[in-house]
PALUMPA-295474 format. One record per residue (C-alpha): residue number from 1; residue in one letter; x negated, z negated, y negated. Coordinates in nm, 2 decimals, m for minus. Layout:
N
REC  pos  code       X       Z       Y
REC  NUM     a       X       Z       Y
...
REM end
This chain:
238
REC  pos  code       X       Z       Y
REC    1     m   m3.30    4.90    2.77
REC    2     e   m3.02    4.70    2.94
REC    3     r   m2.87    4.68    3.29
REC    4     l   m2.55    4.89    3.34
REC    5     d   m2.35    4.59    3.47
REC    6     k   m2.43    4.38    3.19
REC    7     i   m2.32    4.63    2.92
REC    8     v   m1.99    4.69    3.13
REC    9     s   m1.92    4.32    3.15
REC   10     i   m1.97    4.25    2.77
REC   11     g   m1.82    4.58    2.65
REC   12     a   m1.50    4.57    2.88
REC   13     g   m1.46    4.17    2.85
REC   14     a   m1.50    4.15    3.22
REC   15     s   m1.71    3.89    3.45
REC   16     r   m2.04    4.04    3.57
REC   17     s   m1.91    4.05    3.93
REC   18     d   m1.60    4.26    3.83
REC   19     a   m1.82    4.49    3.61
REC   20     r   m2.04    4.55    3.93
REC   21     k   m1.71    4.64    4.15
REC   22     l   m1.62    4.88    3.87
REC   23     i   m1.95    5.05    3.86
REC   24     l   m1.95    5.07    4.26
REC   25     r   m1.59    5.19    4.26
REC   26     g   m1.70    5.50    4.06
REC   27     k   m1.52    5.39    3.72
REC   28     v   m1.82    5.41    3.51
REC   29     q   m1.99    5.70    3.35
REC   30     v   m2.31    5.71    3.14
REC   31     n   m2.36    6.03    2.91
REC   32     g   m2.07    6.23    3.10
REC   33     g   m2.24    6.14    3.45
REC   34     l   m2.11    5.91    3.74
REC   35     v   m2.32    5.62    3.82
REC   36     r   m2.28    5.37    4.10
REC   37     d   m2.61    5.19    4.06
REC   38     i   m2.53    4.85    3.88
REC   39     a   m2.90    4.79    3.79
REC   40     f   m2.91    5.13    3.61
REC   41     k   m3.09    5.12    3.28
REC   42     v   m2.92    5.22    2.97
REC   43     d   m2.97    5.20    2.56
REC   44     p   m2.63    5.08    2.47
REC   45     n   m2.73    5.21    2.11
REC   46     k   m2.81    5.58    2.21
REC   47     d   m2.63    5.64    2.55
REC   48     e   m2.23    5.68    2.57
REC   49     i   m2.10    5.45    2.83
REC   50     c   m1.74    5.50    2.96
REC   51     l   m1.52    5.30    3.17
REC   52     s   m1.24    5.52    3.32
REC   53     g   m1.28    5.77    3.06
REC   54     e   m1.27    5.52    2.77
REC   55     k   m1.59    5.47    2.55
REC   56     i   m1.73    5.11    2.58
REC   57     f   m1.85    4.96    2.25
REC   58     y   m2.14    4.73    2.29
REC   59     k   m2.26    4.47    2.05
REC   60     k   m2.56    4.23    2.15
REC   61     h   m2.43    3.98    1.90
REC   62     i   m2.09    3.92    1.77
REC   63     y   m2.00    3.69    1.47
REC   64     l   m1.65    3.54    1.42
REC   65     i   m1.48    3.34    1.17
REC   66     m   m1.17    3.10    1.27
REC   67     n   m0.95    2.88    1.06
REC   68     k   m0.93    2.62    1.29
REC   69     p   m0.59    2.42    1.34
REC   70     k   m0.53    2.06    1.38
REC   71     g   m0.56    1.92    1.73
REC   72     v   m0.79    2.17    1.87
REC   73     l   m1.15    2.09    2.02
REC   74     t   m1.44    2.23    1.87
REC   75     a   m1.60    2.29    2.21
REC   76     t   m1.67    2.60    2.46
REC   77     e   m1.45    2.42    2.75
REC   78     d   m1.22    2.14    2.82
REC   79     k   m1.02    2.08    3.13
REC   80     k   m0.74    1.90    2.96
REC   81     k   m0.73    2.00    2.60
REC   82     q   m0.71    2.34    2.41
REC   83     t   m1.05    2.44    2.26
REC   84     v   m1.15    2.69    1.98
REC   85     i   m1.25    2.93    2.24
REC   86     d   m0.93    2.94    2.39
REC   87     l   m0.80    3.07    2.06
REC   88     i   m1.02    3.39    2.06
REC   89     p   m0.81    3.72    2.15
REC   90     a   m0.91    3.92    2.47
REC   91     e   m1.08    4.20    2.25
REC   92     l   m1.32    3.96    2.09
REC   93     f   m1.40    3.73    2.37
REC   94     r   m1.73    3.70    2.53
REC   95     k   m1.83    3.45    2.79
REC   96     d   m2.14    3.35    2.59
REC   97     l   m1.97    3.27    2.28
REC   98     f   m1.99    2.91    2.11
REC   99     p   m1.90    2.74    1.79
REC  100     v   m2.16    2.68    1.50
REC  101     g   m2.15    2.29    1.45
REC  102     r   m1.84    2.12    1.49
REC  103     l   m1.52    2.01    1.32
REC  104     d   m1.35    1.71    1.45
REC  105     k   m1.03    1.74    1.66
REC  106     d   m0.81    1.69    1.35
REC  107     t   m0.99    1.86    1.09
REC  108     t   m0.89    2.20    1.00
REC  109     g   m1.06    2.51    0.83
REC  110     m   m1.35    2.72    0.82
REC  111     l   m1.55    2.77    1.17
REC  112     i   m1.81    3.02    1.26
REC  113     i   m1.85    3.13    1.64
REC  114     t   m2.10    3.34    1.80
REC  115     n   m2.32    3.42    2.07
REC  116     d   m2.65    3.43    1.85
REC  117     g   m2.84    3.13    1.91
REC  118     d   m3.11    3.19    1.65
REC  119     f   m2.83    3.25    1.39
REC  120     a   m2.68    2.91    1.48
REC  121     h   m2.99    2.74    1.48
REC  122     q   m3.08    2.85    1.13
REC  123     l   m2.76    2.75    0.99
REC  124     l   m2.76    2.40    1.14
REC  125     s   m3.12    2.34    1.07
REC  126     p   m3.16    2.04    0.84
REC  127     n   m3.45    2.19    0.66
REC  128     k   m3.21    2.49    0.54
REC  129     k   m2.95    2.24    0.38
REC  130     v   m2.67    2.49    0.43
REC  131     p   m2.35    2.38    0.23
REC  132     k   m2.04    2.28    0.37
REC  133     k   m1.74    2.21    0.15
REC  134     y   m1.43    2.03    0.24
REC  135     l   m1.09    1.96    0.09
REC  136     v   m1.01    1.61    0.14
REC  137     q   m0.68    1.41    0.10
REC  138     l   m0.72    1.03    0.07
REC  139     d   m0.50    0.73    0.09
REC  140     g   m0.58    0.59   m0.24
REC  141     e   m0.72    0.68   m0.58
REC  142     v   m1.09    0.82   m0.59
REC  143     k   m1.27    0.64   m0.88
REC  144     p   m1.48    0.85   m1.11
REC  145     e   m1.78    0.61   m1.03
REC  146     i   m1.79    0.73   m0.68
REC  147     v   m1.89    1.06   m0.80
REC  148     e   m2.24    0.93   m0.91
REC  149     k   m2.27    0.73   m0.57
REC  150     f   m2.22    1.04   m0.37
REC  151     r   m2.45    1.23   m0.60
REC  152     e   m2.73    0.96   m0.55
REC  153     g   m2.72    0.98   m0.17
REC  154     l   m2.50    0.70    0.04
REC  155     t   m2.63    0.46    0.30
REC  156     l   m2.40    0.44    0.57
REC  157     a   m2.29    0.12    0.72
REC  158     d   m2.52    0.16    1.04
REC  159     g   m2.81    0.23    0.80
REC  160     t   m2.78    0.61    0.81
REC  161     v   m2.94    0.75    0.48
REC  162     l   m2.74    1.06    0.36
REC  163     l   m2.86    1.32    0.13
REC  164     s   m2.71    1.40   m0.21
REC  165     a   m2.34    1.52   m0.18
REC  166     t   m2.13    1.65   m0.45
REC  167     l   m1.77    1.50   m0.52
REC  168     e   m1.52    1.67   m0.75
REC  169     i   m1.22    1.47   m0.82
REC  170     l   m0.88    1.67   m0.85
REC  171     s   m0.61    1.63   m1.10
REC  172     d   m0.44    1.45   m0.81
REC  173     t   m0.69    1.16   m0.80
REC  174     t   m0.61    1.12   m0.43
REC  175     t   m0.76    1.46   m0.35
REC  176     a   m1.12    1.58   m0.38
REC  177     i   m1.37    1.83   m0.29
REC  178     v   m1.67    1.72   m0.11
REC  179     t   m1.98    1.95   m0.06
REC  180     i   m2.25    1.81    0.18
REC  181     t   m2.56    1.97    0.34
REC  182     e   m2.57    1.79    0.66
REC  183     g   m2.34    1.71    0.94
REC  184     k   m2.35    1.35    1.06
REC  185     y   m2.08    1.21    1.31
REC  186     h   m1.74    1.18    1.12
REC  187     q   m1.99    1.19    0.81
REC  188     i   m1.71    1.23    0.54
REC  189     k   m1.48    0.96    0.68
REC  190     r   m1.74    0.73    0.69
REC  191     m   m1.88    0.80    0.34
REC  192     f   m1.54    0.75    0.18
REC  193     g   m1.48    0.44    0.42
REC  194     l   m1.78    0.27    0.22
REC  195     f   m1.53    0.27   m0.07
REC  196     d   m1.23    0.15    0.13
REC  197     l   m1.07    0.51    0.15
REC  198     g   m0.91    0.65    0.44
REC  199     v   m0.90    1.01    0.49
REC  200     n   m0.57    1.17    0.56
REC  201     e   m0.64    1.51    0.58
REC  202     l   m0.99    1.71    0.60
REC  203     k   m1.03    2.09    0.55
REC  204     r   m1.36    2.30    0.56
REC  205     i   m1.29    2.53    0.30
REC  206     s   m1.64    2.68    0.26
REC  207     f   m1.96    2.74    0.48
REC  208     a   m2.30    2.86    0.39
REC  209     g   m2.16    3.01    0.04
REC  210     l   m1.86    3.18    0.22
REC  211     n   m1.51    3.07    0.12
REC  212     l   m1.26    3.05    0.39
REC  213     p   m1.05    3.37    0.33
REC  214     e   m0.69    3.32    0.21
REC  215     s   m0.56    3.58    0.45
REC  216     l   m0.68    3.41    0.76
REC  217     s   m0.38    3.20    0.89
REC  218     e   m0.45    2.87    1.07
REC  219     g   m0.55    2.97    1.47
REC  220     e   m0.65    3.31    1.34
REC  221     v   m0.98    3.45    1.42
REC  222     r   m1.19    3.78    1.35
REC  223     e   m1.50    3.94    1.32
REC  224     l   m1.71    3.86    1.01
REC  225     t   m1.72    4.17    0.77
REC  226     v   m2.08    4.30    0.67
REC  227     n   m2.06    4.13    0.33
REC  228     e   m1.95    3.83    0.47
REC  229     l   m2.22    3.80    0.71
REC  230     e   m2.47    3.90    0.44
REC  231     c   m2.35    3.62    0.22
REC  232     i   m2.39    3.36    0.52
REC  233     n   m2.75    3.52    0.62
REC  234     n   m2.86    3.48    0.24
REC  235     a   m2.76    3.10    0.27
REC  236     k   m2.98    3.03    0.56
REC  237     k   m3.28    3.20    0.42
REC  238     t   m3.29    2.96    0.11
REM end
């Protein structure tokens, strides 16, 4: 059972204080009856809750996928710069949303956003070794011998030891696909830096076994489908 003001707040995309005002003003009905008690207990899975006659749809957890554009911070808020949370449309917005992991400001591509802390923890746990795949454009040619170095596991300049990674050189030898199972600070840039290669463009194209949908434009965000969520959940169970 949940408090009515909480359900109205989440379902209507309103602040908790605004939800309380709506209830006190007689705008909320539960199973056809008017309720003015903000602490009234409801079962959102069984009770019909309406705001001004319109049914409120409540989900305890929400799972979003975003095609992050360049120049946007992977953060919940920032006083000066635009964040990924700022890109979420009103109908999907929740105050408790946060990105799962992070992409650097100039990195684009697939980002998962949720309000489910346990879900995020499972995806980010080092023990789970959840794969993350990136398309990388470099400022020089990627030599074949680097593939084996990535597979063996690199040691960064500061002594950080990395797990084995997969490197696939594309026909354009300045472009490659890298798959890692951890997320150290600026990891891919630092990995290529060991071979005097600079990263010009970096895009995450897959996370937890799910590929970035071609239909999802840069800056666009939507809910994960049932099948997409199942794919991700399977990845974090391994």
